[in-house]
Structures are given as C-alpha cells and as structure tokens.
N, CA, C and O atoms as a Tinker XYZ file with bonds, in Angstrom:
   396  protein
     1  N     31.565000    6.296000  -20.897000    73     2
     2  CA    30.401000    5.960000  -21.702000    64     1     3
     3  C     30.253000    7.051000  -22.803000    63     2     4     5
     4  O     30.319000    8.255000  -22.557000    81     3
     5  N     30.063000    6.559000  -23.948000    73     3     6
     6  CA    29.962000    7.543000  -25.075000    64     5     7
     7  C     28.632000    8.192000  -25.101000    63     6     8     9
     8  O     27.676000    7.688000  -24.513000    81     7
     9  N     28.546000    9.317000  -25.779000    73     7    10
    10  CA    27.265000   10.049000  -25.881000    64     9    11
    11  C     26.241000    9.193000  -26.601000    63    10    12    13
    12  O     25.055000    9.268000  -26.280000    81    11
    13  N     26.658000    8.379000  -27.567000    73    11    14
    14  CA    25.785000    7.508000  -28.360000    64    13    15
    15  C     25.197000    6.452000  -27.437000    63    14    16    17
    16  O     23.991000    6.215000  -27.504000    81    15
    17  N     25.991000    5.795000  -26.567000    73    15    18
    18  CA    25.483000    4.778000  -25.707000    64    17    19
    19  C     24.537000    5.374000  -24.595000    63    18    20    21
    20  O     23.590000    4.712000  -24.171000    81    19
    21  N     24.808000    6.590000  -24.152000    73    19    22
    22  CA    23.922000    7.241000  -23.220000    64    21    23
    23  C     22.532000    7.461000  -23.903000    63    22    24    25
    24  O     21.480000    7.250000  -23.300000    81    23
    25  N     22.585000    7.864000  -25.095000    73    23    26
    26  CA    21.337000    8.122000  -25.861000    64    25    27
    27  C     20.559000    6.819000  -26.045000    63    26    28    29
    28  O     19.332000    6.800000  -25.955000    81    27
    29  N     21.303000    5.708000  -26.308000    73    27    30
    30  CA    20.634000    4.395000  -26.424000    64    29    31
    31  C     19.951000    3.993000  -25.142000    63    30    32    33
    32  O     18.830000    3.486000  -25.155000    81    31
    33  N     20.645000    4.226000  -24.011000    73    31    34
    34  CA    20.097000    3.866000  -22.702000    64    33    35
    35  C     18.828000    4.707000  -22.432000    63    34    36    37
    36  O     17.828000    4.182000  -21.941000    81    35
    37  N     18.877000    5.982000  -22.748000    73    35    38
    38  CA    17.679000    6.847000  -22.517000    64    37    39
    39  C     16.541000    6.404000  -23.379000    63    38    40    41
    40  O     15.391000    6.406000  -22.940000    81    39
    41  N     16.836000    6.017000  -24.615000    73    39    42
    42  CA    15.759000    5.563000  -25.519000    64    41    43
    43  C     15.133000    4.235000  -25.032000    63    42    44    45
    44  O     13.919000    4.042000  -25.088000    81    43
    45  N     15.997000    3.345000  -24.561000    73    43    46
    46  CA    15.472000    2.041000  -24.086000    64    45    47
    47  C     14.661000    2.273000  -22.787000    63    46    48    49
    48  O     13.672000    1.576000  -22.561000    81    47
    49  N     15.061000    3.236000  -21.935000    73    47    50
    50  CA    14.303000    3.482000  -20.724000    64    49    51
    51  C     12.961000    4.151000  -21.023000    63    50    52    53
    52  O     11.984000    3.889000  -20.322000    81    51
    53  N     12.890000    4.984000  -22.016000    73    51    54
    54  CA    11.636000    5.687000  -22.367000    64    53    55
    55  C     10.639000    4.736000  -23.004000    63    54    56    57
    56  O      9.457000    5.072000  -23.077000    81    55
    57  N     11.058000    3.556000  -23.472000    73    55    58
    58  CA    10.153000    2.619000  -24.098000    64    57    59
    59  C      9.650000    1.588000  -23.089000    63    58    60    61
    60  O      9.005000    0.613000  -23.476000    81    59
    61  N      9.939000    1.790000  -21.782000    73    59    62
    62  CA     9.513000    0.859000  -20.777000    64    61    63
    63  C      7.999000    1.047000  -20.558000    63    62    64    65
    64  O      7.517000    2.174000  -20.436000    81    63
    65  N      7.274000   -0.051000  -20.510000    73    63    66
    66  CA     5.844000   -0.031000  -20.203000    64    65    67
    67  C      5.702000   -0.194000  -18.674000    63    66    68    69
    68  O      5.644000   -1.308000  -18.155000    81    67
    69  N      5.649000    0.953000  -17.975000    73    67    70
    70  CA     5.661000    0.889000  -16.505000    64    69    71
    71  C      4.435000    0.184000  -15.927000    63    70    72    73
    72  O      4.521000   -0.423000  -14.860000    81    71
    73  N      3.319000    0.254000  -16.604000    73    71    74
    74  CA     2.137000   -0.479000  -16.141000    64    73    75
    75  C      2.451000   -2.008000  -16.127000    63    74    76    77
    76  O      2.100000   -2.730000  -15.194000    81    75
    77  N      3.110000   -2.437000  -17.178000    73    75    78
    78  CA     3.445000   -3.868000  -17.292000    64    77    79
    79  C      4.501000   -4.230000  -16.192000    63    78    80    81
    80  O      4.420000   -5.296000  -15.583000    81    79
    81  N      5.439000   -3.365000  -15.967000    73    79    82
    82  CA     6.436000   -3.610000  -14.920000    64    81    83
    83  C      5.744000   -3.667000  -13.565000    63    82    84    85
    84  O      6.055000   -4.542000  -12.757000    81    83
    85  N      4.838000   -2.780000  -13.304000    73    83    86
    86  CA     4.103000   -2.803000  -12.019000    64    85    87
    87  C      3.252000   -4.031000  -11.835000    63    86    88    89
    88  O      3.194000   -4.611000  -10.751000    81    87
    89  N      2.580000   -4.430000  -12.928000    73    87    90
    90  CA     1.765000   -5.640000  -12.894000    64    89    91
    91  C      2.648000   -6.879000  -12.592000    63    90    92    93
    92  O      2.250000   -7.738000  -11.806000    81    91
    93  N      3.808000   -6.967000  -13.196000    73    91    94
    94  CA     4.714000   -8.043000  -12.930000    64    93    95
    95  C      5.226000   -8.048000  -11.480000    63    94    96    97
    96  O      5.356000   -9.094000  -10.844000    81    95
    97  N      5.507000   -6.852000  -10.996000    73    95    98
    98  CA     5.951000   -6.695000   -9.602000    64    97    99
    99  C      4.839000   -7.211000   -8.640000    63    98   100   101
   100  O      5.116000   -7.969000   -7.710000    81    99
   101  N      3.642000   -6.803000   -8.878000    73    99   102
   102  CA     2.503000   -7.208000   -8.066000    64   101   103
   103  C      2.341000   -8.729000   -8.136000    63   102   104   105
   104  O      2.113000   -9.373000   -7.112000    81   103
   105  N      2.457000   -9.313000   -9.347000    73   103   106
   106  CA     2.297000  -10.787000   -9.471000    64   105   107
   107  C      3.380000  -11.486000   -8.668000    63   106   108   109
   108  O      3.077000  -12.466000   -7.988000    81   107
   109  N      4.633000  -11.029000   -8.712000    73   107   110
   110  CA     5.739000  -11.666000   -7.978000    64   109   111
   111  C      5.512000  -11.489000   -6.464000    63   110   112   113
   112  O      5.732000  -12.428000   -5.699000    81   111
   113  N      5.077000  -10.306000   -6.030000    73   111   114
   114  CA     4.858000  -10.093000   -4.630000    64   113   115
   115  C      3.763000  -11.000000   -4.081000    63   114   116   117
   116  O      3.886000  -11.515000   -2.970000    81   115
   117  N      2.711000  -11.198000   -4.838000    73   115   118
   118  CA     1.642000  -12.104000   -4.434000    64   117   119
   119  C      2.070000  -13.533000   -4.308000    63   118   120   121
   120  O      1.441000  -14.302000   -3.581000    81   119
   121  N      3.122000  -13.916000   -4.992000    73   119   122
   122  CA     3.606000  -15.311000   -4.965000    64   121   123
   123  C      4.499000  -15.549000   -3.726000    63   122   124   125
   124  O      4.801000  -16.692000   -3.384000    81   123
   125  N      4.914000  -14.458000   -3.066000    73   123   126
   126  CA     5.817000  -14.577000   -1.927000    64   125   127
   127  C      5.052000  -15.199000   -0.758000    63   126   128   129
   128  O      3.868000  -14.941000   -0.541000    81   127
   129  N      5.815000  -16.062000    0.012000    73   127   130
   130  CA     5.243000  -16.582000    1.293000    64   129   131
   131  C      5.400000  -15.513000    2.330000    63   130   132   133
   132  O      6.061000  -14.507000    2.075000    81   131
   133  N      4.809000  -15.694000    3.511000    73   131   134
   134  CA     4.926000  -14.760000    4.587000    64   133   135
   135  C      6.422000  -14.690000    5.016000    63   134   136   137
   136  O      6.948000  -13.604000    5.262000    81   135
   137  N      7.071000  -15.828000    5.098000    73   135   138
   138  CA     8.496000  -15.832000    5.476000    64   137   139
   139  C      9.310000  -15.049000    4.475000    63   138   140   141
   140  O     10.167000  -14.259000    4.871000    81   139
   141  N      9.075000  -15.237000    3.205000    73   139   142
   142  CA     9.791000  -14.500000    2.184000    64   141   143
   143  C      9.524000  -13.016000    2.271000    63   142   144   145
   144  O     10.436000  -12.210000    2.087000    81   143
   145  N      8.299000  -12.647000    2.547000    73   143   146
   146  CA     7.912000  -11.209000    2.659000    64   145   147
   147  C      8.636000  -10.579000    3.890000    63   146   148   149
   148  O      9.139000   -9.458000    3.811000    81   147
   149  N      8.674000  -11.300000    4.986000    73   147   150
   150  CA     9.311000  -10.763000    6.159000    64   149   151
   151  C     10.844000  -10.604000    5.901000    63   150   152   153
   152  O     11.452000   -9.596000    6.262000    81   151
   153  N     11.425000  -11.630000    5.270000    73   151   154
   154  CA    12.893000  -11.584000    4.962000    64   153   155
   155  C     13.159000  -10.379000    4.025000    63   154   156   157
   156  O     14.176000   -9.701000    4.173000    81   155
   157  N     12.260000  -10.116000    3.076000    73   155   158
   158  CA    12.408000   -9.008000    2.138000    64   157   159
   159  C     12.301000   -7.678000    2.928000    63   158   160   161
   160  O     13.084000   -6.754000    2.706000    81   159
   161  N     11.371000   -7.605000    3.802000    73   159   162
   162  CA    11.174000   -6.396000    4.628000    64   161   163
   163  C     12.432000   -6.127000    5.515000    63   162   164   165
   164  O     12.901000   -4.995000    5.631000    81   163
   165  N     12.943000   -7.200000    6.121000    73   163   166
   166  CA    14.133000   -7.059000    6.947000    64   165   167
   167  C     15.316000   -6.561000    6.094000    63   166   168   169
   168  O     16.063000   -5.682000    6.523000    81   167
   169  N     15.481000   -7.125000    4.890000    73   167   170
   170  CA    16.620000   -6.724000    4.045000    64   169   171
   171  C     16.449000   -5.263000    3.616000    63   170   172   173
   172  O     17.440000   -4.541000    3.507000    81   171
   173  N     15.227000   -4.819000    3.374000    73   171   174
   174  CA    14.955000   -3.421000    3.045000    64   173   175
   175  C     15.355000   -2.510000    4.229000    63   174   176   177
   176  O     15.994000   -1.473000    4.051000    81   175
   177  N     14.949000   -2.944000    5.459000    73   175   178
   178  CA    15.250000   -2.148000    6.610000    64   177   179
   179  C     16.784000   -2.110000    6.874000    63   178   180   181
   180  O     17.332000   -1.080000    7.266000    81   179
   181  N     17.429000   -3.227000    6.652000    73   179   182
   182  CA    18.898000   -3.174000    6.812000    64   181   183
   183  C     19.530000   -2.197000    5.861000    63   182   184   185
   184  O     20.472000   -1.499000    6.234000    81   183
   185  N     19.028000   -2.125000    4.612000    73   183   186
   186  CA    19.565000   -1.233000    3.623000    64   185   187
   187  C     19.229000    0.191000    3.888000    63   186   188   189
   188  O     20.074000    1.066000    3.701000    81   187
   189  N     17.985000    0.474000    4.333000    73   187   190
   190  CA    17.504000    1.861000    4.434000    64   189   191
   191  C     17.281000    2.321000    5.828000    63   190   192   193
   192  O     16.999000    3.501000    6.037000    81   191
   193  N     17.393000    1.429000    6.834000    73   191   194
   194  CA    17.145000    1.798000    8.214000    64   193   195
   195  C     17.922000    3.022000    8.713000    63   194   196   197
   196  O     17.345000    3.955000    9.271000    81   195
   197  N     19.280000    2.994000    8.492000    73   195   198
   198  CA    20.051000    4.148000    8.949000    64   197   199
   199  C     19.600000    5.478000    8.357000    63   198   200   201
   200  O     19.529000    6.495000    9.046000    81   199
   201  N     19.296000    5.443000    7.055000    73   199   202
   202  CA    18.783000    6.663000    6.432000    64   201   203
   203  C     17.424000    7.088000    7.002000    63   202   204   205
   204  O     17.183000    8.271000    7.241000    81   203
   205  N     16.562000    6.129000    7.210000    73   203   206
   206  CA    15.235000    6.434000    7.799000    64   205   207
   207  C     15.403000    7.048000    9.158000    63   206   208   209
   208  O     14.714000    8.015000    9.482000    81   207
   209  N     16.302000    6.517000    9.972000    73   207   210
   210  CA    16.508000    7.059000   11.302000    64   209   211
   211  C     17.085000    8.470000   11.283000    63   210   212   213
   212  O     16.750000    9.300000   12.128000    81   211
   213  N     17.980000    8.738000   10.285000    73   211   214
   214  CA    18.565000   10.045000   10.166000    64   213   215
   215  C     17.526000   11.100000    9.733000    63   214   216   217
   216  O     17.575000   12.245000   10.184000    81   215
   217  N     16.591000   10.705000    8.860000    73   215   218
   218  CA    15.639000   11.665000    8.316000    64   217   219
   219  C     14.356000   11.676000    9.113000    63   218   220   221
   220  O     13.469000   12.470000    8.801000    81   219
   221  N     14.205000   10.835000   10.127000    73   219   222
   222  CA    12.961000   10.758000   10.867000    64   221   223
   223  C     12.467000   12.108000   11.382000    63   222   224   225
   224  O     11.281000   12.417000   11.259000    81   223
   225  N     13.369000   12.924000   11.962000    73   223   226
   226  CA    12.830000   14.230000   12.452000    64   225   227
   227  C     12.248000   15.123000   11.365000    63   226   228   229
   228  O     11.365000   15.938000   11.631000    81   227
   229  N     12.741000   14.971000   10.147000    73   227   230
   230  CA    12.227000   15.760000    9.033000    64   229   231
   231  C     10.772000   15.486000    8.690000    63   230   232   233
   232  O     10.038000   16.379000    8.267000    81   231
   233  N     10.372000   14.241000    8.879000    73   231   234
   234  CA     9.065000   13.762000    8.476000    64   233   235
   235  C      8.117000   13.439000    9.655000    63   234   236   237
   236  O      6.995000   12.975000    9.452000    81   235
   237  N      8.579000   13.688000   10.850000    73   235   238
   238  CA     7.731000   13.336000   12.022000    64   237   239
   239  C      6.398000   14.018000   12.017000    63   238   240   241
   240  O      5.383000   13.342000   12.187000    81   239
   241  N      6.334000   15.303000   11.834000    73   239   242
   242  CA     5.056000   16.031000   11.853000    64   241   243
   243  C      4.115000   15.540000   10.782000    63   242   244   245
   244  O      2.919000   15.378000   11.025000    81   243
   245  N      4.647000   15.302000    9.597000    73   243   246
   246  CA     3.790000   14.786000    8.477000    64   245   247
   247  C      3.247000   13.428000    8.823000    63   246   248   249
   248  O      2.076000   13.138000    8.578000    81   247
   249  N      4.100000   12.584000    9.398000    73   247   250
   250  CA     3.680000   11.207000    9.722000    64   249   251
   251  C      2.651000   11.224000   10.841000    63   250   252   253
   252  O      1.686000   10.463000   10.776000    81   251
   253  N      2.812000   12.061000   11.873000    73   251   254
   254  CA     1.878000   12.186000   12.928000    64   253   255
   255  C      0.533000   12.646000   12.415000    63   254   256   257
   256  O     -0.504000   12.121000   12.821000    81   255
   257  N      0.542000   13.611000   11.537000    73   255   258
   258  CA    -0.716000   14.161000   10.922000    64   257   259
   259  C     -1.390000   13.081000   10.157000    63   258   260   261
   260  O     -2.612000   12.955000   10.226000    81   259
   261  N     -0.635000   12.276000    9.411000    73   259   262
   262  CA    -1.247000   11.190000    8.664000    64   261   263
   263  C     -1.833000   10.159000    9.619000    63   262   264   265
   264  O     -2.936000    9.670000    9.374000    81   263
   265  N     -1.152000    9.819000   10.674000    73   263   266
   266  CA    -1.680000    8.832000   11.643000    64   265   267
   267  C     -2.959000    9.319000   12.300000    63   266   268   269
   268  O     -3.888000    8.539000   12.509000    81   267
   269  N     -3.016000   10.641000   12.635000    73   267   270
   270  CA    -4.175000   11.190000   13.217000    64   269   271
   271  C     -5.377000   11.077000   12.255000    63   270   272   273
   272  O     -6.481000   10.678000   12.627000    81   271
   273  N     -5.087000   11.457000   10.983000    73   271   274
   274  CA    -6.171000   11.348000    9.956000    64   273   275
   275  C     -6.620000    9.895000    9.792000    63   274   276   277
   276  O     -7.816000    9.629000    9.676000    81   275
   277  N     -5.683000    8.962000    9.780000    73   275   278
   278  CA    -6.004000    7.550000    9.619000    64   277   279
   279  C     -6.866000    7.063000   10.780000    63   278   280   281
   280  O     -7.820000    6.314000   10.571000    81   279
   281  N     -6.535000    7.486000   12.009000    73   279   282
   282  CA    -7.369000    7.112000   13.181000    64   281   283
   283  C     -8.781000    7.672000   13.038000    63   282   284   285
   284  O     -9.757000    6.986000   13.343000    81   283
   285  N     -8.896000    8.942000   12.564000    73   283   286
   286  CA   -10.195000    9.544000   12.409000    64   285   287
   287  C    -11.008000    8.758000   11.360000    63   286   288   289
   288  O    -12.186000    8.470000   11.571000    81   287
   289  N    -10.372000    8.419000   10.241000    73   287   290
   290  CA   -11.078000    7.674000    9.198000    64   289   291
   291  C    -11.482000    6.252000    9.671000    63   290   292   293
   292  O    -12.550000    5.748000    9.322000    81   291
   293  N    -10.621000    5.643000   10.452000    73   291   294
   294  CA   -10.924000    4.280000   10.977000    64   293   295
   295  C    -12.149000    4.357000   11.920000    63   294   296   297
   296  O    -13.040000    3.507000   11.893000    81   295
   297  N    -12.147000    5.404000   12.742000    73   295   298
   298  CA   -13.337000    5.586000   13.643000    64   297   299
   299  C    -14.601000    5.765000   12.841000    63   298   300   301
   300  O    -15.620000    5.148000   13.150000    81   299
   301  N    -14.558000    6.600000   11.811000    73   299   302
   302  CA   -15.740000    6.805000   10.959000    64   301   303
   303  C    -16.157000    5.461000   10.299000    63   302   304   305
   304  O    -17.340000    5.129000   10.228000    81   303
   305  N    -15.181000    4.737000    9.840000    73   303   306
   306  CA   -15.499000    3.443000    9.214000    64   305   307
   307  C    -16.157000    2.459000   10.199000    63   306   308   309
   308  O    -17.101000    1.753000    9.843000    81   307
   309  N    -15.645000    2.424000   11.444000    73   307   310
   310  CA   -16.245000    1.556000   12.423000    64   309   311
   311  C    -17.677000    2.029000   12.823000    63   310   312   313
   312  O    -18.552000    1.198000   13.066000    81   311
   313  N    -17.896000    3.297000   12.885000    73   311   314
   314  CA   -19.245000    3.790000   13.114000    64   313   315
   315  C    -20.177000    3.410000   11.997000    63   314   316   317
   316  O    -21.299000    2.966000   12.246000    81   315
   317  N    -19.728000    3.577000   10.754000    73   315   318
   318  CA   -20.529000    3.197000    9.597000    64   317   319
   319  C    -20.799000    1.731000    9.602000    63   318   320   321
   320  O    -21.912000    1.311000    9.284000    81   319
   321  N    -19.820000    0.929000    9.953000    73   319   322
   322  CA   -19.976000   -0.565000    9.943000    64   321   323
   323  C    -21.046000   -0.945000   11.010000    63   322   324   325
   324  O    -21.903000   -1.791000   10.755000    81   323
   325  N    -20.982000   -0.311000   12.198000    73   323   326
   326  CA   -21.936000   -0.665000   13.246000    64   325   327
   327  C    -23.328000   -0.196000   12.843000    63   326   328   329
   328  O    -24.301000   -0.913000   13.080000    81   327
   329  N    -23.452000    0.967000   12.250000    73   327   330
   330  CA   -24.773000    1.437000   11.815000    64   329   331
   331  C    -25.371000    0.546000   10.765000    63   330   332   333
   332  O    -26.561000    0.238000   10.837000    81   331
   333  N    -24.590000    0.114000    9.779000    73   331   334
   334  CA   -25.093000   -0.704000    8.709000    64   333   335
   335  C    -25.297000   -2.124000    9.204000    63   334   336   337
   336  O    -26.138000   -2.822000    8.637000    81   335
   337  N    -24.600000   -2.596000   10.204000    73   335   338
   338  CA   -24.864000   -3.854000   10.788000    64   337   339
   339  C    -26.247000   -3.911000   11.426000    63   338   340   341
   340  O    -26.988000   -4.877000   11.243000    81   339
   341  N    -26.588000   -2.854000   12.187000    73   339   342
   342  CA   -27.935000   -2.724000   12.783000    64   341   343
   343  C    -28.968000   -2.728000   11.674000    63   342   344   345
   344  O    -29.957000   -3.453000   11.781000    81   343
   345  N    -28.792000   -1.973000   10.639000    73   343   346
   346  CA   -29.767000   -1.916000    9.530000    64   345   347
   347  C    -29.938000   -3.309000    8.910000    63   346   348   349
   348  O    -31.056000   -3.747000    8.642000    81   347
   349  N    -28.837000   -3.979000    8.693000    73   347   350
   350  CA   -28.881000   -5.304000    8.101000    64   349   351
   351  C    -29.629000   -6.263000    9.010000    63   350   352   353
   352  O    -30.459000   -7.037000    8.533000    81   351
   353  N    -29.358000   -6.231000   10.304000    73   351   354
   354  CA   -30.084000   -7.123000   11.248000    64   353   355
   355  C    -31.573000   -6.825000   11.247000    63   354   356   357
   356  O    -32.390000   -7.746000   11.278000    81   355
   357  N    -31.933000   -5.554000   11.213000    73   355   358
   358  CA   -33.352000   -5.179000   11.214000    64   357   359
   359  C    -34.002000   -5.680000    9.849000    63   358   360   361
   360  O    -35.124000   -6.187000    9.845000    81   359
   361  N    -33.287000   -5.523000    8.751000    73   359   362
   362  CA   -33.806000   -5.970000    7.483000    64   361   363
   363  C    -34.047000   -7.465000    7.480000    63   362   364   365
   364  O    -35.057000   -7.945000    6.965000    81   363
   365  N    -33.083000   -8.217000    8.077000    73   363   366
   366  CA   -33.202000   -9.667000    8.088000    64   365   367
   367  C    -34.347000  -10.130000    8.995000    63   366   368   369
   368  O    -34.867000  -11.227000    8.791000    81   367
   369  N    -34.747000   -9.356000    9.960000    73   367   370
   370  CA   -35.852000   -9.713000   10.899000    64   369   371
   371  C    -37.178000   -9.541000   10.224000    63   370   372   373
   372  O    -38.157000  -10.150000   10.654000    81   371
   373  N    -37.265000   -8.707000    9.141000    73   371   374
   374  CA   -38.547000   -8.495000    8.504000    64   373   375
   375  C    -39.015000   -9.774000    7.848000    63   374   376   377
   376  O    -38.206000  -10.551000    7.339000    81   375
   377  N    -40.325000   -9.998000    7.858000    73   375   378
   378  CA   -40.856000  -11.221000    7.230000    64   377   379
   379  C    -40.580000  -11.174000    5.731000    63   378   380   381
   380  O    -40.615000  -10.132000    5.077000    81   379
   381  N    -40.303000  -12.381000    5.237000    73   379   382
   382  CA   -39.990000  -12.511000    3.813000    64   381   383
   383  C    -41.290000  -12.452000    2.999000    63   382   384   385
   384  O    -42.322000  -12.956000    3.444000    81   383
   385  N    -41.244000  -11.844000    1.823000    73   383   386
   386  CA   -42.405000  -11.778000    0.949000    64   385   387
   387  C    -42.544000  -13.089000    0.181000    63   386   388   389
   388  O    -43.650000  -13.536000   -0.123000    81   387
   389  N    -41.416000  -13.685000   -0.120000    73   387   390
   390  CA   -41.436000  -14.969000   -0.876000    64   389   391
   391  C    -41.943000  -16.130000    0.021000    63   390   392   393
   392  O    -41.626000  -16.184000    1.209000    81   391
   393  N    -42.732000  -17.052000   -0.567000    73   391   394
   394  CA   -43.231000  -18.210000    0.184000    64   393   395
   395  C    -42.143000  -19.139000    0.638000    63   394   396
   396  O    -42.424000  -20.152000    1.279000    81   395
C-alpha cells in the first residue's frame, strides 16, 4: 500500500460521524428478533470465547467487584421502590379534594 493511499484511508476514517454510526447500529439492533439476537450472541462467543476464557483470571477481581457493587445498588433500588410504593399507597388512600 502506498503512502498516498494510507493517507487517504486515514482521512476517510477521520471524517466518520461516529454518533451517526452508533445511531444506525442501535436502529439495526432494535430491529433484530430474539432469535437473531441469540444467534448473534452465540456467533460472538464462538469468535471470542477462547480469548475470554484465557484472559478470565486477569479480570476476575474487577468483575467480582463490579458484581458486588451491582448487587448493592440493586438492593438500594429495591428498598427505594418499596418505600415509595408505601408512600404512593398512602397518598392514594387520602380523600380526594376534587368532587
């Protein structure tokens, strides 16, 4: 590949509107059926599964910390939801001002 064609490729890549690319990707993903989504996931796992398995020990601690944080946040969300559900029920029991 010539230096000129490398420069042309770099220029064309720098002109990419990544927000537009992402929007198109999201649009296409939303059009997928569940079966198509599962097939896509399986194909990704076939392609990257061996690499993920090889690098799993490198990221185990980070993943476990993330999962612990996620569980903590989900517990807080559930507590908030229960608290607000009670408040909503109490509010709905109050007599209405409107006739």
